[in-house]
C-alpha positions as a Markdown table, in Angstrom:
| # | Residue | x | y | z |
|---|---|---|---|---|
| 1 | Met | 272.1 | 106.0 | 270.0 |
| 2 | Pro | 275.2 | 105.3 | 272.2 |
| 3 | Ser | 276.1 | 101.6 | 272.3 |
| 4 | His | 275.7 | 101.4 | 276.1 |
| 5 | Ala | 272.1 | 102.8 | 276.0 |
| 6 | Phe | 270.5 | 99.3 | 276.0 |
| 7 | Ser | 271.3 | 95.7 | 276.2 |
| 8 | Glu | 269.3 | 93.3 | 274.0 |
| 9 | Ala | 268.5 | 89.7 | 274.6 |
| 10 | Pro | 268.9 | 87.5 | 271.5 |
| 11 | Gly | 265.9 | 85.6 | 270.2 |
| 12 | Asn | 265.7 | 81.9 | 270.3 |
| 13 | Asp | 263.9 | 79.0 | 268.7 |
| 14 | Ser | 261.8 | 78.0 | 271.7 |
| 15 | Gly | 258.6 | 77.8 | 269.5 |
| 16 | Gln | 256.6 | 80.2 | 271.6 |
| 17 | Asn | 254.4 | 81.9 | 269.1 |
| 18 | Trp | 254.6 | 85.3 | 270.9 |
| 19 | Thr | 258.5 | 85.5 | 270.8 |
| 20 | Met | 259.1 | 88.3 | 268.3 |
| 21 | Pro | 262.3 | 89.2 | 266.4 |
| 22 | His | 262.1 | 92.7 | 268.0 |
| 23 | Pro | 262.3 | 93.1 | 271.8 |
| 24 | Ala | 259.1 | 92.1 | 273.5 |
| 25 | Val | 259.9 | 94.0 | 276.7 |
| 26 | Ile | 261.7 | 97.3 | 277.5 |
| 27 | Ile | 263.0 | 97.3 | 281.0 |
| 28 | Asp | 263.1 | 101.0 | 282.0 |
| 29 | Val | 265.7 | 101.2 | 284.8 |
| 30 | Gly | 264.6 | 104.1 | 287.0 |
| 31 | His | 266.9 | 107.0 | 287.8 |
| 32 | Gly | 270.7 | 106.8 | 287.5 |
| 33 | Gly | 273.8 | 108.9 | 287.6 |
| 34 | Ile | 273.3 | 112.2 | 289.4 |
| 35 | Asp | 269.6 | 111.2 | 290.0 |
| 36 | Gly | 269.8 | 108.7 | 292.9 |
| 37 | Gly | 266.0 | 108.5 | 293.4 |
| 38 | Ala | 264.6 | 107.6 | 296.8 |
| 39 | Ser | 267.2 | 106.9 | 299.5 |
| 40 | His | 267.8 | 105.6 | 303.0 |
| 41 | Gly | 271.2 | 106.6 | 304.4 |
| 42 | Gln | 273.8 | 105.6 | 301.8 |
| 43 | Leu | 271.3 | 103.3 | 300.1 |
| 44 | Leu | 270.1 | 104.6 | 296.8 |
| 45 | Glu | 267.1 | 103.6 | 294.7 |
| 46 | Lys | 269.0 | 103.8 | 291.4 |
| 47 | Asp | 271.3 | 100.9 | 292.5 |
| 48 | Ile | 268.4 | 98.7 | 293.6 |
| 49 | Asn | 266.6 | 99.3 | 290.3 |
| 50 | Leu | 269.7 | 98.4 | 288.3 |
| 51 | Ala | 270.4 | 95.2 | 290.3 |
| 52 | Ile | 266.9 | 93.9 | 289.9 |
| 53 | Ala | 266.6 | 95.0 | 286.3 |
| 54 | Gly | 269.7 | 93.0 | 285.4 |
| 55 | Lys | 268.3 | 89.9 | 287.1 |
| 56 | Leu | 265.0 | 90.4 | 285.3 |
| 57 | Tyr | 266.7 | 90.8 | 282.0 |
| 58 | Leu | 268.7 | 87.6 | 282.4 |
| 59 | Leu | 265.6 | 85.7 | 283.5 |
| 60 | Leu | 263.5 | 86.9 | 280.6 |
| 61 | Gln | 266.3 | 86.0 | 278.2 |
| 62 | Ser | 266.5 | 82.5 | 279.7 |
| 63 | Gln | 262.8 | 82.1 | 279.1 |
| 64 | Gly | 263.0 | 83.1 | 275.5 |
| 65 | Ile | 261.4 | 86.6 | 275.9 |
| 66 | Pro | 263.4 | 89.2 | 274.0 |
| 67 | Ala | 264.1 | 92.2 | 276.3 |
| 68 | Val | 266.2 | 95.3 | 276.5 |
| 69 | Met | 267.4 | 97.5 | 279.4 |
| 70 | Asn | 267.6 | 101.2 | 278.7 |
| 71 | Arg | 270.3 | 101.7 | 281.3 |
| 72 | Thr | 273.0 | 99.1 | 282.0 |
| 73 | Gly | 275.2 | 101.1 | 284.3 |
| 74 | Asp | 275.2 | 104.1 | 286.7 |
| 75 | Tyr | 274.6 | 107.0 | 284.4 |
| 76 | Ala | 271.8 | 109.4 | 283.7 |
| 77 | Leu | 269.9 | 109.1 | 280.5 |
| 78 | Ser | 269.6 | 112.9 | 280.4 |
| 79 | Glu | 273.3 | 113.0 | 279.6 |
| 80 | Glu | 272.6 | 111.3 | 276.3 |
| 81 | Asn | 269.8 | 113.7 | 275.4 |
| 82 | Arg | 271.1 | 116.3 | 272.9 |
| 83 | Trp | 267.8 | 117.0 | 271.2 |
| 84 | His | 265.4 | 118.2 | 273.9 |
| 85 | His | 266.2 | 121.9 | 274.5 |
| 86 | Thr | 265.3 | 122.5 | 278.1 |
| 87 | His | 267.2 | 123.4 | 281.2 |
| 88 | Ser | 265.4 | 120.7 | 283.2 |
| 89 | Arg | 267.6 | 117.6 | 283.6 |
| 90 | His | 264.6 | 115.7 | 284.8 |
| 91 | Arg | 262.6 | 116.5 | 281.7 |
| 92 | Lys | 265.6 | 115.5 | 279.5 |
| 93 | Asp | 265.8 | 112.2 | 281.4 |
| 94 | Leu | 262.2 | 111.4 | 280.9 |
| 95 | Ser | 262.0 | 112.4 | 277.3 |
| 96 | Gln | 265.1 | 110.4 | 276.5 |
| 97 | Arg | 263.4 | 107.3 | 278.0 |
| 98 | Lys | 260.4 | 107.9 | 275.7 |
| 99 | Gln | 262.6 | 108.5 | 272.7 |
| 100 | Leu | 264.4 | 105.1 | 273.3 |
| 101 | Thr | 261.0 | 103.3 | 273.3 |
| 102 | Glu | 260.4 | 104.8 | 269.8 |
| 103 | Glu | 263.8 | 103.9 | 268.5 |
| 104 | Ile | 263.8 | 100.3 | 269.9 |
| 105 | Gly | 260.2 | 99.4 | 269.5 |
| 106 | Ser | 258.6 | 96.8 | 271.8 |
| 107 | Asp | 255.4 | 95.1 | 272.9 |
| 108 | Leu | 255.4 | 96.6 | 276.4 |
| 109 | Leu | 257.5 | 98.6 | 278.9 |
| 110 | Val | 258.0 | 98.0 | 282.6 |
| 111 | Ser | 259.6 | 100.8 | 284.6 |
| 112 | Leu | 261.3 | 99.7 | 287.7 |
| 113 | His | 261.3 | 101.9 | 290.8 |
| 114 | Val | 261.4 | 101.8 | 294.6 |
| 115 | Asn | 258.9 | 103.6 | 296.8 |
| 116 | Ala | 259.3 | 105.8 | 299.9 |
| 117 | Ala | 257.0 | 107.1 | 302.5 |
| 118 | Lys | 257.1 | 109.2 | 305.7 |
| 119 | Asn | 255.3 | 106.3 | 307.5 |
| 120 | Ser | 258.0 | 103.7 | 307.9 |
| 121 | Arg | 255.3 | 101.0 | 308.4 |
| 122 | Lys | 254.0 | 101.3 | 304.8 |
| 123 | Arg | 255.3 | 98.4 | 302.7 |
| 124 | Gly | 254.6 | 96.3 | 299.7 |
| 125 | Pro | 254.6 | 96.6 | 295.9 |
| 126 | Leu | 252.4 | 98.9 | 293.8 |
| 127 | Val | 251.9 | 98.9 | 290.0 |
| 128 | Leu | 250.8 | 102.0 | 288.2 |
| 129 | His | 249.2 | 101.8 | 284.8 |
| 130 | Gln | 248.0 | 103.9 | 281.8 |
| 131 | Glu | 244.3 | 104.4 | 281.1 |
| 132 | Thr | 244.3 | 101.7 | 278.4 |
| 133 | Gly | 242.9 | 98.3 | 279.0 |
| 134 | Glu | 246.1 | 96.6 | 277.9 |
| 135 | Ser | 248.1 | 98.5 | 280.4 |
| 136 | Ala | 245.6 | 97.9 | 283.2 |
| 137 | Leu | 245.7 | 94.1 | 282.4 |
| 138 | Leu | 249.5 | 94.1 | 282.5 |
| 139 | Ala | 249.4 | 96.0 | 285.8 |
| 140 | Phe | 246.9 | 93.5 | 287.3 |
| 141 | Cys | 249.0 | 90.5 | 286.2 |
| 142 | Leu | 252.1 | 92.1 | 287.7 |
| 143 | Gln | 250.4 | 93.2 | 290.9 |
| 144 | Asp | 249.0 | 89.8 | 291.5 |
| 145 | Ala | 252.4 | 88.1 | 291.0 |
| 146 | Leu | 254.2 | 90.6 | 293.3 |
| 147 | Asn | 251.4 | 90.4 | 295.9 |
| 148 | Arg | 251.9 | 86.6 | 296.1 |
| 149 | Gln | 255.7 | 87.0 | 296.3 |
| 150 | Gln | 255.5 | 89.6 | 299.1 |
| 151 | Asn | 252.4 | 88.4 | 300.8 |
| 152 | Ser | 250.6 | 91.7 | 300.3 |
| 153 | Asn | 247.1 | 92.7 | 298.9 |
| 154 | Glu | 247.6 | 96.0 | 297.0 |
| 155 | Trp | 245.5 | 96.8 | 293.9 |
| 156 | Pro | 247.1 | 98.4 | 290.9 |
| 157 | Gln | 246.4 | 102.1 | 290.4 |
| 158 | Leu | 246.0 | 104.5 | 287.6 |
| 159 | Gly | 249.3 | 106.5 | 287.2 |
| 160 | Lys | 247.8 | 109.5 | 285.4 |
| 161 | Pro | 250.4 | 112.2 | 286.4 |
| 162 | Phe | 253.5 | 110.2 | 285.3 |
| 163 | Tyr | 255.2 | 111.3 | 282.1 |
| 164 | Leu | 256.1 | 107.9 | 280.8 |
| 165 | Leu | 252.6 | 106.5 | 281.3 |
| 166 | Arg | 251.2 | 109.5 | 279.5 |
| 167 | Arg | 253.7 | 109.7 | 276.6 |
| 168 | Val | 254.7 | 106.1 | 275.7 |
| 169 | Asp | 252.4 | 104.4 | 273.2 |
| 170 | Glu | 252.9 | 100.7 | 274.0 |
| 171 | Pro | 251.3 | 99.2 | 277.1 |
| 172 | Ser | 253.4 | 100.5 | 280.0 |
| 173 | Val | 253.5 | 100.3 | 283.8 |
| 174 | Ile | 255.6 | 101.7 | 286.6 |
| 175 | Ile | 256.4 | 99.0 | 289.2 |
| 176 | Glu | 257.2 | 100.3 | 292.7 |
| 177 | Met | 258.9 | 97.1 | 294.0 |
| 178 | Gly | 258.7 | 98.0 | 297.7 |
| 179 | Tyr | 259.5 | 100.7 | 300.2 |
| 180 | Ile | 263.0 | 101.8 | 300.9 |
| 181 | Ser | 261.7 | 103.5 | 304.0 |
| 182 | Asn | 260.4 | 100.2 | 305.5 |
| 183 | Ala | 262.9 | 98.0 | 307.2 |
| 184 | Gln | 261.3 | 94.7 | 306.0 |
| 185 | Asp | 261.1 | 95.9 | 302.4 |
| 186 | Arg | 264.6 | 97.4 | 302.5 |
| 187 | Ala | 266.1 | 94.1 | 303.6 |
| 188 | Met | 264.2 | 92.4 | 300.7 |
| 189 | Leu | 265.2 | 94.9 | 298.1 |
| 190 | Thr | 268.9 | 94.7 | 299.0 |
| 191 | Asp | 269.3 | 91.0 | 299.3 |
| 192 | Ser | 270.4 | 89.1 | 296.1 |
| 193 | Phe | 268.1 | 86.1 | 296.7 |
| 194 | His | 265.0 | 88.2 | 297.3 |
| 195 | Gln | 266.0 | 90.5 | 294.3 |
| 196 | Asn | 265.8 | 87.3 | 292.2 |
| 197 | Glu | 262.4 | 86.5 | 293.7 |
| 198 | Ile | 261.1 | 90.0 | 292.7 |
| 199 | Ala | 262.5 | 89.5 | 289.2 |
| 200 | Arg | 260.8 | 86.1 | 289.0 |
| 201 | Ala | 257.5 | 87.6 | 290.1 |
| 202 | Ile | 257.7 | 90.3 | 287.4 |
| 203 | Ala | 258.6 | 87.8 | 284.7 |
| 204 | Ser | 255.7 | 85.6 | 285.8 |
| 205 | Gly | 253.3 | 88.6 | 285.5 |
| 206 | Ile | 254.7 | 89.4 | 282.1 |
| 207 | Arg | 254.1 | 85.8 | 280.9 |
| 208 | Gln | 250.6 | 85.8 | 282.3 |
| 209 | Tyr | 249.8 | 89.0 | 280.5 |
| 210 | Lys | 251.1 | 87.7 | 277.2 |
| 211 | Trp | 249.2 | 84.5 | 277.6 |
| 212 | Ile | 245.9 | 86.4 | 278.2 |
| 213 | Ala | 246.5 | 89.2 | 275.7 |
| 214 | Asp | 247.5 | 86.8 | 272.9 |
């Protein structure tokens, strides 16, 4: 695996009985490189995802929760995929993300994304989960924390069509952190202070999930 493929937080001796020697959390940083994701003018989803992922990684590390990021710069994971013989760059990207979860190993995966809609009034976070109870519990904890942070009242939803949620074995969720198409959300998603608030909400949801699950 290329050395830049992920960044790992060292363990600590905090005494928390759920801190494992292997990464507890994989932070899947959505899009990257040629794949910019959702956009608004020159603003690209991939850059927002990376900025918040970096803040979440540092926050989890400071709280003694081992974590890894599967993308630490602006590059496409599909470029590292030499084993999936397909002409689809998108499929290579997704299968590489799944492969990294198998190589790294973890307790759970959170995939960070930004939403978009034709209706510019639509706003707020949305967490998508697998069919398993563990994933649904993780999604509920994250949705609750993000709802409180953003003063919204969304419910998590089953993300059945999404590749990662169908193929990754550990409890996994996709977090749509807000809408790039909404002016209020866009201001939040691009402001460093509010990016930290989003990261803190996600970290809080992860801690709540671990407390209940363990």
